[in-house]
Every structure is written in structure tokens, then in C-alpha cells.
N, C-alpha and C positions, 0 to 999 in steps of 0.2 A: 603494256606488260608491267607492273611496278615492280621489281624485286630486290630486298636486301641483299642492301650489300658486300662483297665478297671479296678474299682476299685472291686477289689474283697473285703469282709468281712466271714472269719472262723470263727463262732463263735461253740470254741469248739475245746481246739488242741491237744484234746487221739490220740485214736488207727489210727482211719480213715482223724480224723482231721486234725492231727499235713503233713498227705501224701498229703490229698488237697488242702492247702495251697503250700506248697510245688510245687508243680507242677502247679500249675498256677502263682509263683512266677520265677519258672526255664525259662514259658513260655513269660515273662516278664512283667505280669500285675501284679499292686497292691494289695498288702496281709496289711490285716487285721487282725492278730491274735484276736479274746476274750475270754476271760478265766475268772474263778472266781477270777488266783491270778498270781501275775506276777513269783513266782514260778513256779506258775504251766508253765504255757507257756515257761516257758525256761527250763526249764528239757523238755519239746515237741519241742524244735527248737533242744537241741543238739542233739534226733532224728535226727530231717533234714542232721541238720548239720553230725550226721554220714553214713544219706542215700547218700547222695551226693558225700561225701568222697568216697563211695562204685561204684558209676555210672560213681565215673573219671577213679575208679579202671578198672571197665569193661569197659572204652572208648567212655559210653552213650555221655557222655557231657565232656565238658572243663572245667577245671580249672576258667579261666574267663567264661562262663557261671554260674558258683557256684560262684561267687564274687557276678558277678553283683542278682542272687537267692537271697542272702543272701542282697543286701541291699534292694530287693525288700520289705521285711519283714518289719513289725512294731510289734508290742505290748501291748496290753492297754485294763483296764478292766472296761473302760465304754464304756457299751453301747451307750447311746449316742456321747457320743467323734467316736469310732468304725462309724457309720452307719451315718455319717452326708452327706456325699457326694456317698456313697453306689451304682454302677450302681450292686453287686450284690453281694446274703446276702448265703449263702452256713452253716444247721445247720448239727453240728453234732454233739450233746450232746445224752443222757442216751432215750432211749426206753419209756418215758414215756410217754402217750399220754396228760397229762395235765400240764406234765411242762410241752411238746411241744409247745401247745396251750398260754399256758400264755407269754413262749418267744417272740412263734411269735408276737403276742397282741401288747408286744411293740415294738421288733421292726417297727412292720408298721406305728406306733405312731411315729416313732420317726426317718424313713430315705424319702426320697423324694420323691414323688409322681415315680420317672419313674425306684426309685426301681424294681427287681427281684429277687423276696423268694424263695429258694428252698429246699429242706429235704433232707437228704443222710439216711431217713428211709430206713429200707426195708423189715418192715412190717405191717407198717401206711395208710392209703390210703390214698389220695391228699384230698378226698374228708372232709375225718375227721380232717386237717389242715386248706383248705383254707379259713373256713371264720369268721376263730383265726382270719381275717385281716380284713383289709380293700378293699381291692387290690385280693381277689379270682384270677382275669381274669391273675394275673402278677406273681403268686404261681405254683410247682409243681413241683415233685419228685427230685434229681436226684443221680441216688442210687452208687457211686462207688465198686469197689472192692477189699480185704483189698492183695495185699499190692495198694491204688492206686495210687504212679507212677508208676507201674511196671505194673498194668492189662488195659491194653486199653477200654474198654469198660465201655460203662459211660449212664443206665435205666436211660429215660428222659420219669416221669411219670404223664402224664395230668389228671386235674383231670376235673369235671363238670365241671366247667369256665373256666379251662385256652385255656386265649389266645392261637390265632396262632401266631400271634407276637412272644407268649411270647419263643412256644416251639423252631419256627423259630431261635431265639435269642439265645437261649442253645444249639443251634445243629451247626450252624456256632462256635459259641464260640471254644467246644469240637471239632471242625472239624478243628478248624483251627491252636491247643493243638498236633496235631494229634493223637489225638484219637477217636475209633468208639462208637462213640452215636445211640443209637438205640433206638425209640419211640411206648411206647407201649401208646395203639392210644385209651383203654379202662383201668379205674382202675379197679386191681384183687390183692383178697388178694396175695401176695409174687411174684406179680409181673408177669416177662417172670421168669427169668436165676432160683429165689430159689422156683419155679415152678416146673421147670423141676429139680432142683439135690432134692428136698423135696420128689420125687419120685424114685430114685436109694438112699438115705438115706431108705428111708421104707422098700424099697426088701431086703436093705441089712440085716434091722432086722431083716428082717422072714426069709433070710436061716438062719443066726446065731440061731434066736429063735426053730426053728423045727430044727435043726442039723445038715441040708446039708452042713454047711461049716460051717469052723473058721473067728472070724472077719479078723486076718492076711490071711486067703487064698480070703477072698471074699477084701479086699482093694490088692493084689496081683492080682489077675483076674482080673481088670478095671487096674491094671497101665500097662497092660504086653499085653492086648488083644486091648478093645476095644479104652479107656481109651490116645491112643500116638493117636489112627486115631484123633478125636475128636482136638484135638489141628491144624487143618487140615480146616478139612471137619465135621458140622454138622448135623442134623438122616437127616435131606431130601435131603441134598448131598449125603448120603451114603447109605438111604435107592435104591438112585436111581441108583445107580451106579454099586452095588455092590448087588443087592437079586432084583428089581422092588417090585411096590407094591403089583403081583398077590404073591409073597412067603413070603413080609410080613400080609398080611391078612393072608395063609395058618400059620402061627406063631403063632397070635394073637391068631388064633380059638381053636389051642392045650391049647398056654402058661399061656394065662392070666383069665381061670377060678379059676389056684391055687395060683395064685401069690396075694398077700397082695389087698384088699381097704380100708384099716380102713379108719376110719376118727377120730379119740383120739385116745390118745396113747391108743397101743392093747401092746405092749412086755415087760413079768415083766424084762426079762435080761437087757432093757433101766432104770427101772422104780427103780431098785437093783442100777443099776448106780449109780442114779442120790443119793439113802436112801445112801448107803457106803459115799459117794462125791465122786465118783473117775468120776470125770469128764472130764477128759484130764490134757490138757499138761496146766492146771492154777490154776488144785491141785497136778499135777506134777502121778498121774497116774487114768489108764484108762481099755484099751485093750493093752494098750500098761505103761511102765513105761518112762513118760519123764523127765529124770536125767540131769543134766545142760546142757551133753556132748550130751546125744541124739536129748536136744532139738535145741543142738548150732547145730549137725550137719545137722537135715531135713531141720535150717532154712537156709540156706549152703547152701545145695542139688536142695529147694521148688528155692527160689529168683537164685542162678544155671539154673535152667530151662527155667525161666521166661528170663531173658536176653534173655538165647537161643534163644525163642520168636521174641525179641524185635530186633537182630541184622539180 
């Protein structure tokens, strides 16, 4: 689907922001990164250049596409200059409600009346942010997954005041780029994907806490069984094809009573990991030891798997 070239502004070029902007630039849109310092943005542009080189190596884009994408990117530390003629502004800064609200208040005052505002937040509902602007009808969540340029899904979450035109604009824009947008019609904490993931994470900790299995065997159980199917079919497809809802209902009656339904942190093993500073890759230690070699091997395997799906 062809779509007229748009002016996209990405606020925050960090872990998610640089990949979001990269994808728009690769799709032919004009992208401006707004950051606190030029050096910080340039450091993240280096990540984009690395990503694009890898995409060439994987034969997902050509050298010509890479060159044009980089020409589509500009950098600024001035909010007013960045958004003065924007069609879409996507915020991708830290998960702090008050900081986000202040940012959207400033953006709203500086950008044109037609500009659509979106947040990449993974936890905050649109109703908490939309009234910080004078355009709640042109506000929505556009929730990406890491890395954005290899994960095709975007959750479009409408707030109580989001217009159909805003949802349609975002849906058409993402579809034109080859992504798979889905619409969360009613806002809820965690939207769609993180609600599903949270159930899996909660029960994974429950299994380990009860001594049923080790963290490593829980991971292996997912990777070598139903995890392989989930790249092809979702839960409703799998239930309908494999078991049928009659068997599913029987399994639920037998198992659910022994599964976790906690609504707060309830696992000593999780809290102990936090207290020890064993937070995972960012501290070098979790249930796995994240050495540079292990981390790079893991990253390479993950990227190659994601690339395989795209091919």
C-alpha cells in the first residue's frame, strides 16, 4: 500500500526509539530524532548504521535502501524545531508518567493542529496521558516490541477520546510499511501482549518457587514445545486445531486451582534476585551468567531467529 511521505518525529533515540525511527526512515519517511544532547543522538545513530548493515547482510534490504534511509534522518535538540511541521510524533522516553505528561504538554503547544501524538509506553494507559494535550482525539499508544525493526507487531491502543480517524491513520501508516498493527479497542493495563506475557512469567516463577523445575528447564520447556508453534499460530488457533474447547475446558478444571492467581509480587525468589542485584543481562547476573560472550551469542541467535521469520 503506497502512502504519501510523512514527517515523523521520534522523541528519545534510546533502546526503542532509534529502531522505531530507523524503520520509518527505511520506509521512505522523513524522520527527526529529538534528544537531550546531539552526542547522545549520534551514538544512537551509530546503532542504526549497525542495524542497517546487518539487514544488508541478511539480504532484507539493499545498499540503496540503507543509503536513502540515512539521508531521511535528521537530528535536533530543539523541541520546537523538531515538531513544527510534524505529521506524527512518537514519544519513546523513560516510563515516568509526570515526565511524559510534561513532554506531551510542550509538544502539543509547539506542533501543528493536524499532528497526531503517540507514546510507545508499555505500561501507561492512554487516558493517563491524553489530557496532558489539547488534542486527546489525536492521541494514542503505539506500542512496539524490541527490536522494533525486526518485530512486525505494533499495538495501537485507543484512549477514551481517541478518534476513529487517528486509529485509521496509524493503522494505514503501519500497514503501508509492512508491519502488522492490531487495535486494542478498550484500554487496559498491559494492553494485549504484556497481559499475555505476564500470565506466562507469573506461572514460570510459580513453578520455580514450588520446586517443580529449574529456571533453565522452564525456559527449555517453552523453547522446545509450544513456543515453536506460537510463531505460526496463536492460542485460539492452536486450541481449535489441536484440542477443541471441550478438552480445553476439562484441562482448566483440573489445573487452574493449582496455578498462581497472585495480584502482587508474591515470590521470595524474585524479590531475592532484586535485593542481590541479580537483575539479568544489565547487571551481568540472573539465573544465567550474562558474560559478554554469552550475551553476544544470545543476541545473535535471537536476531537470526527473528530474521528467519521475516524471510
